[in-house]
C-alpha positions as CSV (number, residue, x, y, z in Angstrom):
1,M,-30.5,-23.3,-6.8
2,K,-27.5,-21.6,-8.4
3,P,-25.0,-20.3,-5.8
4,E,-24.3,-16.6,-5.6
5,S,-21.2,-15.7,-7.5
6,T,-18.8,-12.9,-6.9
7,P,-19.0,-10.3,-9.6
8,E,-15.9,-9.8,-11.7
9,P,-14.2,-6.5,-11.5
10,E,-14.7,-4.3,-14.6
11,S,-11.9,-4.4,-17.2
12,I,-9.1,-1.9,-16.7
13,N,-7.7,0.4,-19.4
14,F,-3.9,1.1,-19.4
15,T,-2.0,3.9,-21.1
16,Y,1.7,4.0,-21.7
17,D,3.4,7.0,-20.0
18,T,6.4,7.8,-22.2
19,D,8.0,10.2,-19.7
20,K,8.0,7.6,-16.9
21,E,8.3,4.6,-19.2
22,L,5.4,2.8,-17.4
23,Y,2.0,1.4,-18.2
24,V,-0.5,3.1,-15.9
25,S,-4.1,2.0,-15.4
26,D,-7.1,4.2,-15.2
27,P,-8.1,4.7,-11.5
28,V,-10.2,1.8,-10.4
29,D,-12.1,0.6,-7.3
30,V,-10.1,-1.7,-5.0
31,P,-12.4,-2.9,-2.2
32,A,-9.6,-4.7,-0.4
33,L,-7.8,-1.3,0.1
34,K,-11.1,0.4,0.9
35,K,-10.3,2.8,-2.0
36,N,-12.1,3.7,-5.1
37,A,-9.4,5.4,-7.2
38,V,-6.3,3.2,-7.3
39,T,-3.9,3.0,-10.3
40,F,-1.7,0.1,-11.2
41,R,1.6,0.7,-12.9
42,F,4.3,-1.5,-14.4
43,D,7.3,-1.4,-16.7
44,L,7.8,-3.0,-20.1
45,Q,10.0,-5.7,-18.6
46,T,7.1,-6.8,-16.4
47,L,4.8,-6.9,-19.4
48,D,7.3,-8.8,-21.5
49,S,7.9,-11.4,-18.7
50,A,4.3,-11.9,-17.4
51,G,2.1,-10.8,-20.3
52,W,-1.2,-9.0,-20.3
53,Q,-3.3,-12.0,-19.3
54,R,-1.4,-12.7,-16.2
55,I,-1.1,-9.1,-15.2
56,R,-4.8,-8.6,-15.6
57,A,-5.6,-11.8,-13.7
58,A,-3.4,-10.7,-10.7
59,I,-5.0,-7.3,-10.6
60,D,-8.5,-8.8,-10.9
61,N,-7.7,-11.2,-8.0
62,F,-6.5,-8.2,-5.9
63,R,-9.7,-6.3,-6.6
64,L,-12.1,-9.0,-5.7
65,P,-14.6,-7.8,-3.1
66,D,-13.8,-10.8,-0.8
67,A,-10.0,-10.3,-0.9
68,D,-8.9,-9.5,2.7
69,I,-5.4,-8.2,2.4
70,F,-5.5,-6.7,5.9
71,A,-6.2,-10.0,7.6
72,Q,-3.3,-11.7,5.9
73,A,-0.9,-8.8,6.7
74,T,-1.9,-7.8,10.3
75,P,0.4,-10.2,12.2
76,Y,3.4,-9.2,10.0
77,V,2.6,-5.5,10.1
78,H,2.5,-5.8,13.9
79,Q,5.9,-7.6,13.9
80,F,7.3,-4.7,11.8
81,Y,5.9,-2.1,14.2
82,R,7.3,-4.1,17.2
83,M,10.7,-4.1,15.6
84,Y,10.8,-0.3,15.8
85,F,9.2,-0.3,19.3
86,D,11.8,-2.7,20.6
87,M,14.7,-0.8,18.9
88,A,13.9,2.3,21.0
89,D,14.5,0.3,24.1
90,E,17.5,-1.6,22.6
91,Y,19.3,1.6,21.6
92,G,18.2,3.9,24.4
93,W,16.0,6.1,22.2
94,E,13.1,8.0,23.6
95,Q,10.1,5.8,23.0
96,Y,8.0,7.5,20.4
97,L,5.4,4.7,19.8
98,P,2.5,3.6,21.9
99,D,2.5,0.0,23.1
100,I,-0.4,-1.4,21.3
101,P,-1.8,-4.9,20.6
102,E,-1.9,-6.5,17.2
103,S,-5.5,-5.6,16.7
104,Q,-4.7,-1.9,16.8
105,V,-1.7,-1.8,14.5
106,W,-3.5,-0.4,11.5
107,S,-4.2,2.8,13.6
108,L,-0.5,3.6,13.0
109,V,-0.6,2.9,9.2
110,G,-1.7,5.4,6.7
111,P,-2.3,6.7,4.3
112,I,-2.2,3.7,2.0
113,W,-1.1,5.0,-1.4
114,D,-3.5,5.3,-4.3
115,R,-1.1,3.5,-6.6
116,C,0.2,-0.1,-6.7
117,T,3.2,-1.4,-8.5
118,V,3.0,-4.6,-10.5
119,A,6.4,-6.2,-10.7
120,W,8.0,-9.4,-12.0
121,D,10.5,-11.0,-9.5
122,N,11.8,-14.6,-9.4
123,N,9.2,-15.8,-12.0
124,S,6.3,-14.4,-9.9
125,L,3.9,-11.6,-10.6
126,L,3.7,-9.3,-7.6
127,I,1.4,-6.5,-6.6
128,V,3.1,-4.0,-4.3
129,V,1.1,-1.8,-1.9
130,E,2.9,1.1,-0.2
131,A,1.8,2.9,2.9
132,E,3.1,5.4,5.3
133,T,3.6,4.4,8.9
134,E,4.0,6.2,12.3
135,W,7.1,4.0,13.1
136,D,9.1,4.7,9.9
137,I,8.0,8.1,8.4
138,E,11.0,8.1,6.1
139,H,10.7,4.7,4.4
140,G,7.1,3.6,5.1
141,M,6.0,0.0,4.4
142,I,5.3,-2.3,1.6
143,M,3.0,-5.3,1.5
144,V,3.6,-7.6,-1.5
145,Y,1.0,-10.0,-2.9
146,Q,1.9,-12.8,-5.3
147,D,-0.6,-13.0,-8.2
148,G,-2.7,-10.5,-6.2
149,V,-3.7,-13.2,-3.7
150,K,-0.9,-14.5,-1.4
151,L,1.0,-12.2,0.9
152,V,4.8,-12.8,0.4
153,K,6.4,-9.7,2.1
154,V,5.9,-7.0,4.6
155,G,8.8,-4.6,5.1
156,M,10.4,-1.2,4.4
157,A,9.5,0.4,1.1
158,V,13.2,0.6,0.2
159,E,13.7,-3.1,0.3
160,S,13.4,-5.8,-2.3
161,Y,10.0,-7.2,-3.1
162,T,10.7,-10.6,-1.6
163,N,12.9,-12.0,1.1
164,P,15.6,-14.5,-0.1
165,D,14.6,-17.0,2.6
166,G,10.9,-16.9,1.7
167,T,9.8,-15.4,5.0
168,I,7.0,-12.8,4.9
169,F,8.7,-10.5,7.5
170,D,12.5,-10.7,8.2
171,Y,13.3,-9.0,11.5
172,G,16.8,-8.4,10.2
173,H,18.7,-8.0,13.5
């Protein structure tokens, strides 16, 4: 008997936005994000460095129905939340966050944006997911996936896409 196979995501169409100087995909379903209208965008430098085949492969990996980006990210997202929770005590601020276990951290995240950035960094193709958070309403959070599969970073949306020491979350203080 032939084993069940995972259906491949449909092919994605891209258009070049001359105003933003970015390639932007048509909105597509991304089961891992629980969203059905996500766009992927990247610049010409990313295309020149990675090429269409690698870009499409990373996006397809990220869109597979069995990709579980939340399971990979949960412990690091909780560490990120705890950093802000602990800073309130450390600096004598009024505590504005509930004390929650790791299993509930996603209740303080959202919305997750309907667009992902595809970037080239240190010879790696990265898919960057941005989300708003209750603990940092100004900067939000990024989750970065190498080749659309492996989590390589959780942090503020204003930071670089990877940590120099290779850690997924760098507490930073």
